[in-house]
PDB file of N, CA, C and O in Angstrom:
ATOM      1  N   MET A   1      33.892 101.164 -38.837  1.00  0.00           N
ATOM      2  CA  MET A   1      34.276 101.452 -40.197  1.00  0.00           C
ATOM      3  C   MET A   1      33.014 101.646 -41.037  1.00  0.00           C
ATOM      4  O   MET A   1      32.128 100.792 -41.035  1.00  0.00           O
ATOM      5  N   GLU A   2      32.935 102.748 -41.742  1.00  0.00           N
ATOM      6  CA  GLU A   2      31.759 103.063 -42.548  1.00  0.00           C
ATOM      7  C   GLU A   2      31.856 102.554 -43.986  1.00  0.00           C
ATOM      8  O   GLU A   2      30.830 102.353 -44.636  1.00  0.00           O
ATOM      9  N   SER A   3      33.043 102.349 -44.480  1.00  0.00           N
ATOM     10  CA  SER A   3      33.243 102.050 -45.899  1.00  0.00           C
ATOM     11  C   SER A   3      32.628 100.726 -46.305  1.00  0.00           C
ATOM     12  O   SER A   3      32.730  99.727 -45.592  1.00  0.00           O
ATOM     13  N   ARG A   4      31.987 100.739 -47.468  1.00  0.00           N
ATOM     14  CA  ARG A   4      31.393  99.523 -48.017  1.00  0.00           C
ATOM     15  C   ARG A   4      31.506  99.563 -49.536  1.00  0.00           C
ATOM     16  O   ARG A   4      31.407 100.625 -50.152  1.00  0.00           O
ATOM     17  N   LEU A   5      31.710  98.420 -50.115  1.00  0.00           N
ATOM     18  CA  LEU A   5      31.699  98.263 -51.568  1.00  0.00           C
ATOM     19  C   LEU A   5      30.723  97.140 -51.862  1.00  0.00           C
ATOM     20  O   LEU A   5      30.980  95.985 -51.521  1.00  0.00           O
ATOM     21  N   ASP A   6      29.601  97.470 -52.497  1.00  0.00           N
ATOM     22  CA  ASP A   6      28.545  96.491 -52.750  1.00  0.00           C
ATOM     23  C   ASP A   6      28.868  95.741 -54.045  1.00  0.00           C
ATOM     24  O   ASP A   6      28.771  96.303 -55.136  1.00  0.00           O
ATOM     25  N   LEU A   7      29.253  94.473 -53.913  1.00  0.00           N
ATOM     26  CA  LEU A   7      29.641  93.688 -55.077  1.00  0.00           C
ATOM     27  C   LEU A   7      28.441  93.200 -55.884  1.00  0.00           C
ATOM     28  O   LEU A   7      28.612  92.545 -56.912  1.00  0.00           O
ATOM     29  N   ARG A   8      27.240  93.511 -55.431  1.00  0.00           N
ATOM     30  CA  ARG A   8      26.047  93.172 -56.217  1.00  0.00           C
ATOM     31  C   ARG A   8      25.824  94.202 -57.326  1.00  0.00           C
ATOM     32  O   ARG A   8      25.056  93.963 -58.258  1.00  0.00           O
ATOM     33  N   GLU A   9      26.497  95.341 -57.219  1.00  0.00           N
ATOM     34  CA  GLU A   9      26.328  96.407 -58.197  1.00  0.00           C
ATOM     35  C   GLU A   9      27.496  96.388 -59.181  1.00  0.00           C
ATOM     36  O   GLU A   9      28.641  96.631 -58.800  1.00  0.00           O
ATOM     37  N   LYS A  10      27.202  96.099 -60.447  1.00  0.00           N
ATOM     38  CA  LYS A  10      28.221  96.063 -61.490  1.00  0.00           C
ATOM     39  C   LYS A  10      27.760  96.939 -62.646  1.00  0.00           C
ATOM     40  O   LYS A  10      26.563  97.120 -62.868  1.00  0.00           O
ATOM     41  N   VAL A  11      28.725  97.476 -63.375  1.00  0.00           N
ATOM     42  CA  VAL A  11      28.407  98.223 -64.587  1.00  0.00           C
ATOM     43  C   VAL A  11      29.206  97.629 -65.738  1.00  0.00           C
ATOM     44  O   VAL A  11      30.345  97.194 -65.563  1.00  0.00           O
ATOM     45  N   ASP A  12      28.595  97.617 -66.912  1.00  0.00           N
ATOM     46  CA  ASP A  12      29.274  97.127 -68.103  1.00  0.00           C
ATOM     47  C   ASP A  12      30.245  98.180 -68.617  1.00  0.00           C
ATOM     48  O   ASP A  12      29.993  99.379 -68.490  1.00  0.00           O
ATOM     49  N   ASN A  13      31.335  97.740 -69.189  1.00  0.00           N
ATOM     50  CA  ASN A  13      32.289  98.611 -69.858  1.00  0.00           C
ATOM     51  C   ASN A  13      31.705  98.898 -71.239  1.00  0.00           C
ATOM     52  O   ASN A  13      31.782  98.062 -72.140  1.00  0.00           O
ATOM     53  N   LYS A  14      31.125 100.079 -71.396  1.00  0.00           N
ATOM     54  CA  LYS A  14      30.347 100.382 -72.604  1.00  0.00           C
ATOM     55  C   LYS A  14      31.191 100.580 -73.851  1.00  0.00           C
ATOM     56  O   LYS A  14      30.756 100.227 -74.947  1.00  0.00           O
ATOM     57  N   ASP A  15      32.369 101.128 -73.712  1.00  0.00           N
ATOM     58  CA  ASP A  15      33.231 101.363 -74.876  1.00  0.00           C
ATOM     59  C   ASP A  15      34.502 100.538 -74.712  1.00  0.00           C
ATOM     60  O   ASP A  15      35.612 101.070 -74.701  1.00  0.00           O
ATOM     61  N   ARG A  16      34.316  99.237 -74.585  1.00  0.00           N
ATOM     62  CA  ARG A  16      35.383  98.313 -74.226  1.00  0.00           C
ATOM     63  C   ARG A  16      36.440  98.208 -75.323  1.00  0.00           C
ATOM     64  O   ARG A  16      36.126  97.958 -76.487  1.00  0.00           O
ATOM     65  N   LYS A  17      37.668  98.399 -74.939  1.00  0.00           N
ATOM     66  CA  LYS A  17      38.801  98.213 -75.837  1.00  0.00           C
ATOM     67  C   LYS A  17      39.294  96.766 -75.723  1.00  0.00           C
ATOM     68  O   LYS A  17      38.971  96.076 -74.756  1.00  0.00           O
ATOM     69  N   PHE A  18      40.059  96.316 -76.687  1.00  0.00           N
ATOM     70  CA  PHE A  18      40.573  94.955 -76.685  1.00  0.00           C
ATOM     71  C   PHE A  18      41.380  94.698 -75.409  1.00  0.00           C
ATOM     72  O   PHE A  18      42.284  95.465 -75.076  1.00  0.00           O
ATOM     73  N   GLY A  19      41.054  93.630 -74.710  1.00  0.00           N
ATOM     74  CA  GLY A  19      41.772  93.252 -73.503  1.00  0.00           C
ATOM     75  C   GLY A  19      41.271  93.908 -72.234  1.00  0.00           C
ATOM     76  O   GLY A  19      41.707  93.550 -71.140  1.00  0.00           O
ATOM     77  N   ALA A  20      40.357  94.868 -72.360  1.00  0.00           N
ATOM     78  CA  ALA A  20      39.830  95.552 -71.173  1.00  0.00           C
ATOM     79  C   ALA A  20      38.770  94.681 -70.492  1.00  0.00           C
ATOM     80  O   ALA A  20      38.214  93.770 -71.104  1.00  0.00           O
ATOM     81  N   ASN A  21      38.505  94.970 -69.242  1.00  0.00           N
ATOM     82  CA  ASN A  21      37.494  94.217 -68.492  1.00  0.00           C
ATOM     83  C   ASN A  21      36.107  94.466 -69.064  1.00  0.00           C
ATOM     84  O   ASN A  21      35.820  95.544 -69.585  1.00  0.00           O
ATOM     85  N   GLU A  22      35.254  93.459 -68.959  1.00  0.00           N
ATOM     86  CA  GLU A  22      33.881  93.582 -69.443  1.00  0.00           C
ATOM     87  C   GLU A  22      33.003  94.357 -68.475  1.00  0.00           C
ATOM     88  O   GLU A  22      32.026  94.981 -68.888  1.00  0.00           O
ATOM     89  N   GLU A  23      33.342  94.324 -67.187  1.00  0.00           N
ATOM     90  CA  GLU A  23      32.515  94.996 -66.177  1.00  0.00           C
ATOM     91  C   GLU A  23      33.375  95.523 -65.048  1.00  0.00           C
ATOM     92  O   GLU A  23      34.507  95.084 -64.840  1.00  0.00           O
ATOM     93  N   TYR A  24      32.809  96.476 -64.324  1.00  0.00           N
ATOM     94  CA  TYR A  24      33.476  97.096 -63.181  1.00  0.00           C
ATOM     95  C   TYR A  24      32.503  97.191 -62.016  1.00  0.00           C
ATOM     96  O   TYR A  24      31.287  97.090 -62.183  1.00  0.00           O
ATOM     97  N   PHE A  25      33.070  97.387 -60.832  1.00  0.00           N
ATOM     98  CA  PHE A  25      32.284  97.642 -59.633  1.00  0.00           C
ATOM     99  C   PHE A  25      32.432  99.128 -59.321  1.00  0.00           C
ATOM    100  O   PHE A  25      33.526  99.582 -58.986  1.00  0.00           O
ATOM    101  N   PRO A  26      31.333  99.896 -59.429  1.00  0.00           N
ATOM    102  CA  PRO A  26      31.423 101.341 -59.229  1.00  0.00           C
ATOM    103  C   PRO A  26      31.461 101.711 -57.751  1.00  0.00           C
ATOM    104  O   PRO A  26      30.872 101.034 -56.909  1.00  0.00           O
ATOM    105  N   THR A  27      32.163 102.795 -57.456  1.00  0.00           N
ATOM    106  CA  THR A  27      32.234 103.305 -56.090  1.00  0.00           C
ATOM    107  C   THR A  27      32.201 104.829 -56.117  1.00  0.00           C
ATOM    108  O   THR A  27      32.489 105.449 -57.140  1.00  0.00           O
ATOM    109  N   ARG A  28      31.854 105.409 -55.007  1.00  0.00           N
ATOM    110  CA  ARG A  28      31.985 106.849 -54.821  1.00  0.00           C
ATOM    111  C   ARG A  28      32.999 107.029 -53.704  1.00  0.00           C
ATOM    112  O   ARG A  28      32.770 106.594 -52.575  1.00  0.00           O
ATOM    113  N   LEU A  29      34.110 107.664 -54.014  1.00  0.00           N
ATOM    114  CA  LEU A  29      35.208 107.852 -53.072  1.00  0.00           C
ATOM    115  C   LEU A  29      35.132 109.255 -52.485  1.00  0.00           C
ATOM    116  O   LEU A  29      34.928 110.226 -53.213  1.00  0.00           O
ATOM    117  N   ILE A  30      35.293 109.361 -51.183  1.00  0.00           N
ATOM    118  CA  ILE A  30      35.304 110.655 -50.510  1.00  0.00           C
ATOM    119  C   ILE A  30      36.737 110.934 -50.083  1.00  0.00           C
ATOM    120  O   ILE A  30      37.321 110.189 -49.297  1.00  0.00           O
ATOM    121  N   THR A  31      37.294 112.017 -50.612  1.00  0.00           N
ATOM    122  CA  THR A  31      38.684 112.358 -50.333  1.00  0.00           C
ATOM    123  C   THR A  31      38.815 112.961 -48.935  1.00  0.00           C
ATOM    124  O   THR A  31      37.813 113.270 -48.289  1.00  0.00           O
ATOM    125  N   ALA A  32      40.049 113.125 -48.475  1.00  0.00           N
ATOM    126  CA  ALA A  32      40.304 113.662 -47.138  1.00  0.00           C
ATOM    127  C   ALA A  32      39.719 115.056 -46.966  1.00  0.00           C
ATOM    128  O   ALA A  32      39.358 115.441 -45.854  1.00  0.00           O
ATOM    129  N   ASP A  33      39.619 115.822 -48.060  1.00  0.00           N
ATOM    130  CA  ASP A  33      39.061 117.172 -47.949  1.00  0.00           C
ATOM    131  C   ASP A  33      37.558 117.201 -48.230  1.00  0.00           C
ATOM    132  O   ASP A  33      36.983 118.283 -48.354  1.00  0.00           O
ATOM    133  N   GLY A  34      36.912 116.042 -48.332  1.00  0.00           N
ATOM    134  CA  GLY A  34      35.462 115.958 -48.448  1.00  0.00           C
ATOM    135  C   GLY A  34      34.925 115.920 -49.870  1.00  0.00           C
ATOM    136  O   GLY A  34      33.713 115.816 -50.054  1.00  0.00           O
ATOM    137  N   ASN A  35      35.776 115.999 -50.874  1.00  0.00           N
ATOM    138  CA  ASN A  35      35.304 115.916 -52.258  1.00  0.00           C
ATOM    139  C   ASN A  35      34.948 114.478 -52.601  1.00  0.00           C
ATOM    140  O   ASN A  35      35.556 113.536 -52.093  1.00  0.00           O
ATOM    141  N   GLU A  36      33.950 114.322 -53.472  1.00  0.00           N
ATOM    142  CA  GLU A  36      33.547 112.996 -53.927  1.00  0.00           C
ATOM    143  C   GLU A  36      34.023 112.793 -55.358  1.00  0.00           C
ATOM    144  O   GLU A  36      33.847 113.664 -56.210  1.00  0.00           O
ATOM    145  N   ILE A  37      34.626 111.636 -55.615  1.00  0.00           N
ATOM    146  CA  ILE A  37      35.025 111.265 -56.962  1.00  0.00           C
ATOM    147  C   ILE A  37      34.560 109.839 -57.218  1.00  0.00           C
ATOM    148  O   ILE A  37      34.417 109.051 -56.284  1.00  0.00           O
ATOM    149  N   ASN A  38      34.330 109.515 -58.455  1.00  0.00           N
ATOM    150  CA  ASN A  38      33.894 108.174 -58.818  1.00  0.00           C
ATOM    151  C   ASN A  38      35.094 107.270 -59.038  1.00  0.00           C
ATOM    152  O   ASN A  38      36.157 107.723 -59.461  1.00  0.00           O
ATOM    153  N   GLY A  39      34.913 105.985 -58.745  1.00  0.00           N
ATOM    154  CA  GLY A  39      35.947 104.995 -58.974  1.00  0.00           C
ATOM    155  C   GLY A  39      35.338 103.732 -59.565  1.00  0.00           C
ATOM    156  O   GLY A  39      34.170 103.426 -59.328  1.00  0.00           O
ATOM    157  N   LEU A  40      36.128 103.011 -60.325  1.00  0.00           N
ATOM    158  CA  LEU A  40      35.716 101.732 -60.902  1.00  0.00           C
ATOM    159  C   LEU A  40      36.769 100.696 -60.549  1.00  0.00           C
ATOM    160  O   LEU A  40      37.939 100.854 -60.898  1.00  0.00           O
ATOM    161  N   PHE A  41      36.362  99.637 -59.861  1.00  0.00           N
ATOM    162  CA  PHE A  41      37.273  98.562 -59.475  1.00  0.00           C
ATOM    163  C   PHE A  41      37.008  97.329 -60.326  1.00  0.00           C
ATOM    164  O   PHE A  41      35.863  97.038 -60.671  1.00  0.00           O
ATOM    165  N   THR A  42      38.066  96.610 -60.660  1.00  0.00           N
ATOM    166  CA  THR A  42      37.910  95.325 -61.347  1.00  0.00           C
ATOM    167  C   THR A  42      37.797  94.228 -60.292  1.00  0.00           C
ATOM    168  O   THR A  42      38.143  94.432 -59.128  1.00  0.00           O
ATOM    169  N   ALA A  43      37.315  93.080 -60.708  1.00  0.00           N
ATOM    170  CA  ALA A  43      37.208  91.944 -59.790  1.00  0.00           C
ATOM    171  C   ALA A  43      38.586  91.546 -59.261  1.00  0.00           C
ATOM    172  O   ALA A  43      38.716  91.179 -58.093  1.00  0.00           O
ATOM    173  N   SER A  44      39.604  91.615 -60.100  1.00  0.00           N
ATOM    174  CA  SER A  44      40.941  91.231 -59.639  1.00  0.00           C
ATOM    175  C   SER A  44      41.487  92.231 -58.622  1.00  0.00           C
ATOM    176  O   SER A  44      42.198  91.832 -57.700  1.00  0.00           O
ATOM    177  N   GLN A  45      41.178  93.501 -58.763  1.00  0.00           N
ATOM    178  CA  GLN A  45      41.615  94.484 -57.768  1.00  0.00           C
ATOM    179  C   GLN A  45      40.950  94.232 -56.423  1.00  0.00           C
ATOM    180  O   GLN A  45      41.573  94.418 -55.378  1.00  0.00           O
ATOM    181  N   ILE A  46      39.703  93.814 -56.443  1.00  0.00           N
ATOM    182  CA  ILE A  46      38.997  93.514 -55.200  1.00  0.00           C
ATOM    183  C   ILE A  46      39.582  92.266 -54.549  1.00  0.00           C
ATOM    184  O   ILE A  46      39.713  92.214 -53.326  1.00  0.00           O
ATOM    185  N   LYS A  47      39.934  91.262 -55.345  1.00  0.00           N
ATOM    186  CA  LYS A  47      40.557  90.050 -54.796  1.00  0.00           C
ATOM    187  C   LYS A  47      41.890  90.368 -54.131  1.00  0.00           C
ATOM    188  O   LYS A  47      42.192  89.836 -53.063  1.00  0.00           O
ATOM    189  N   VAL A  48      42.687  91.231 -54.753  1.00  0.00           N
ATOM    190  CA  VAL A  48      43.976  91.627 -54.172  1.00  0.00           C
ATOM    191  C   VAL A  48      43.747  92.331 -52.841  1.00  0.00           C
ATOM    192  O   VAL A  48      44.441  92.046 -51.865  1.00  0.00           O
ATOM    193  N   ALA A  49      42.786  93.241 -52.789  1.00  0.00           N
ATOM    194  CA  ALA A  49      42.503  93.981 -51.558  1.00  0.00           C
ATOM    195  C   ALA A  49      42.007  93.054 -50.453  1.00  0.00           C
ATOM    196  O   ALA A  49      42.381  93.216 -49.292  1.00  0.00           O
ATOM    197  N   ALA A  50      41.166  92.080 -50.812  1.00  0.00           N
ATOM    198  CA  ALA A  50      40.650  91.132 -49.816  1.00  0.00           C
ATOM    199  C   ALA A  50      41.784  90.265 -49.265  1.00  0.00           C
ATOM    200  O   ALA A  50      41.832  89.994 -48.066  1.00  0.00           O
ATOM    201  N   LYS A  51      42.690  89.831 -50.135  1.00  0.00           N
ATOM    202  CA  LYS A  51      43.830  89.036 -49.680  1.00  0.00           C
ATOM    203  C   LYS A  51      44.730  89.868 -48.767  1.00  0.00           C
ATOM    204  O   LYS A  51      45.227  89.370 -47.757  1.00  0.00           O
ATOM    205  N   ARG A  52      44.937  91.133 -49.124  1.00  0.00           N
ATOM    206  CA  ARG A  52      45.756  92.022 -48.295  1.00  0.00           C
ATOM    207  C   ARG A  52      45.138  92.157 -46.903  1.00  0.00           C
ATOM    208  O   ARG A  52      45.854  92.143 -45.902  1.00  0.00           O
ATOM    209  N   ALA A  53      43.818  92.287 -46.839  1.00  0.00           N
ATOM    210  CA  ALA A  53      43.134  92.404 -45.542  1.00  0.00           C
ATOM    211  C   ALA A  53      43.288  91.126 -44.723  1.00  0.00           C
ATOM    212  O   ALA A  53      43.466  91.188 -43.506  1.00  0.00           O
ATOM    213  N   LEU A  54      43.221  89.968 -45.381  1.00  0.00           N
ATOM    214  CA  LEU A  54      43.415  88.702 -44.663  1.00  0.00           C
ATOM    215  C   LEU A  54      44.829  88.583 -44.102  1.00  0.00           C
ATOM    216  O   LEU A  54      45.033  88.050 -43.011  1.00  0.00           O
ATOM    217  N   ASN A  55      45.797  89.084 -44.856  1.00  0.00           N
ATOM    218  CA  ASN A  55      47.196  88.999 -44.427  1.00  0.00           C
ATOM    219  C   ASN A  55      47.580  90.056 -43.391  1.00  0.00           C
ATOM    220  O   ASN A  55      48.617  89.940 -42.738  1.00  0.00           O
ATOM    221  N   ASN A  56      46.746  91.082 -43.241  1.00  0.00           N
ATOM    222  CA  ASN A  56      47.047  92.188 -42.318  1.00  0.00           C
ATOM    223  C   ASN A  56      45.842  92.532 -41.447  1.00  0.00           C
ATOM    224  O   ASN A  56      45.382  93.674 -41.472  1.00  0.00           O
ATOM    225  N   PRO A  57      45.318  91.578 -40.677  1.00  0.00           N
ATOM    226  CA  PRO A  57      44.108  91.837 -39.880  1.00  0.00           C
ATOM    227  C   PRO A  57      44.300  92.950 -38.851  1.00  0.00           C
ATOM    228  O   PRO A  57      43.329  93.583 -38.437  1.00  0.00           O
ATOM    229  N   GLU A  58      45.535  93.191 -38.440  1.00  0.00           N
ATOM    230  CA  GLU A  58      45.786  94.243 -37.447  1.00  0.00           C
ATOM    231  C   GLU A  58      45.506  95.645 -38.006  1.00  0.00           C
ATOM    232  O   GLU A  58      45.361  96.598 -37.241  1.00  0.00           O
ATOM    233  N   ASP A  59      45.433  95.768 -39.313  1.00  0.00           N
ATOM    234  CA  ASP A  59      45.196  97.069 -39.936  1.00  0.00           C
ATOM    235  C   ASP A  59      43.725  97.369 -40.202  1.00  0.00           C
ATOM    236  O   ASP A  59      43.394  98.462 -40.661  1.00  0.00           O
ATOM    237  N   ILE A  60      42.842  96.417 -39.922  1.00  0.00           N
ATOM    238  CA  ILE A  60      41.410  96.607 -40.143  1.00  0.00           C
ATOM    239  C   ILE A  60      40.820  97.349 -38.953  1.00  0.00           C
ATOM    240  O   ILE A  60      40.983  96.916 -37.812  1.00  0.00           O
ATOM    241  N   PRO A  61      40.125  98.479 -39.207  1.00  0.00           N
ATOM    242  CA  PRO A  61      39.497  99.206 -38.090  1.00  0.00           C
ATOM    243  C   PRO A  61      38.438  98.352 -37.403  1.00  0.00           C
ATOM    244  O   PRO A  61      37.781  97.528 -38.039  1.00  0.00           O
ATOM    245  N   GLY A  62      38.281  98.558 -36.098  1.00  0.00           N
ATOM    246  CA  GLY A  62      37.252  97.841 -35.350  1.00  0.00           C
ATOM    247  C   GLY A  62      35.870  98.343 -35.704  1.00  0.00           C
ATOM    248  O   GLY A  62      35.717  99.381 -36.348  1.00  0.00           O
ATOM    249  N   LYS A  63      34.865  97.597 -35.279  1.00  0.00           N
ATOM    250  CA  LYS A  63      33.485  98.007 -35.526  1.00  0.00           C
ATOM    251  C   LYS A  63      33.138  99.221 -34.678  1.00  0.00           C
ATOM    252  O   LYS A  63      33.639  99.393 -33.567  1.00  0.00           O
ATOM    253  N   THR A  64      32.270 100.056 -35.229  1.00  0.00           N
ATOM    254  CA  THR A  64      31.788 101.209 -34.477  1.00  0.00           C
ATOM    255  C   THR A  64      30.815 100.728 -33.404  1.00  0.00           C
ATOM    256  O   THR A  64      30.351  99.588 -33.451  1.00  0.00           O
ATOM    257  N   LEU A  65      30.510 101.575 -32.456  1.00  0.00           N
ATOM    258  CA  LEU A  65      29.530 101.239 -31.422  1.00  0.00           C
ATOM    259  C   LEU A  65      28.204 100.854 -32.059  1.00  0.00           C
ATOM    260  O   LEU A  65      27.570  99.889 -31.633  1.00  0.00           O
ATOM    261  N   TRP A  66      27.780 101.592 -33.070  1.00  0.00           N
ATOM    262  CA  TRP A  66      26.514 101.310 -33.766  1.00  0.00           C
ATOM    263  C   TRP A  66      26.551  99.916 -34.388  1.00  0.00           C
ATOM    264  O   TRP A  66      25.573  99.176 -34.285  1.00  0.00           O
ATOM    265  N   GLU A  67      27.648  99.543 -35.027  1.00  0.00           N
ATOM    266  CA  GLU A  67      27.778  98.223 -35.641  1.00  0.00           C
ATOM    267  C   GLU A  67      27.784  97.120 -34.600  1.00  0.00           C
ATOM    268  O   GLU A  67      27.229  96.046 -34.830  1.00  0.00           O
ATOM    269  N   ARG A  68      28.407  97.375 -33.452  1.00  0.00           N
ATOM    270  CA  ARG A  68      28.435  96.359 -32.390  1.00  0.00           C
ATOM    271  C   ARG A  68      27.059  96.134 -31.801  1.00  0.00           C
ATOM    272  O   ARG A  68      26.721  95.009 -31.431  1.00  0.00           O
ATOM    273  N   ILE A  69      26.256  97.187 -31.706  1.00  0.00           N
ATOM    274  CA  ILE A  69      24.922  97.071 -31.116  1.00  0.00           C
ATOM    275  C   ILE A  69      23.930  96.464 -32.116  1.00  0.00           C
ATOM    276  O   ILE A  69      23.176  95.555 -31.769  1.00  0.00           O
ATOM    277  N   PHE A  70      23.932  96.969 -33.357  1.00  0.00           N
ATOM    278  CA  PHE A  70      22.909  96.575 -34.328  1.00  0.00           C
ATOM    279  C   PHE A  70      23.421  95.678 -35.448  1.00  0.00           C
ATOM    280  O   PHE A  70      22.663  95.320 -36.350  1.00  0.00           O
ATOM    281  N   GLY A  71      24.703  95.311 -35.398  1.00  0.00           N
ATOM    282  CA  GLY A  71      25.234  94.418 -36.421  1.00  0.00           C
ATOM    283  C   GLY A  71      25.491  95.169 -37.664  1.00  0.00           C
ATOM    284  O   GLY A  71      25.944  94.591 -38.652  1.00  0.00           O
TER     285      GLY A  71
END
């Protein structure tokens, strides 16, 4: 699996509206047809995704040969 989301990288919500999150985790998403679009995840969205992965380990892709050899 190549996908990674680096939680050390955060951006401030510069034009924050009342009740909106103070910060986001930026990502670059590559669509099925190869286009790149930007995405912003909240901490709560990441927690939901992590819990979903824990509850569904059978759906997580295995490590690539490169990852198995070099970690």
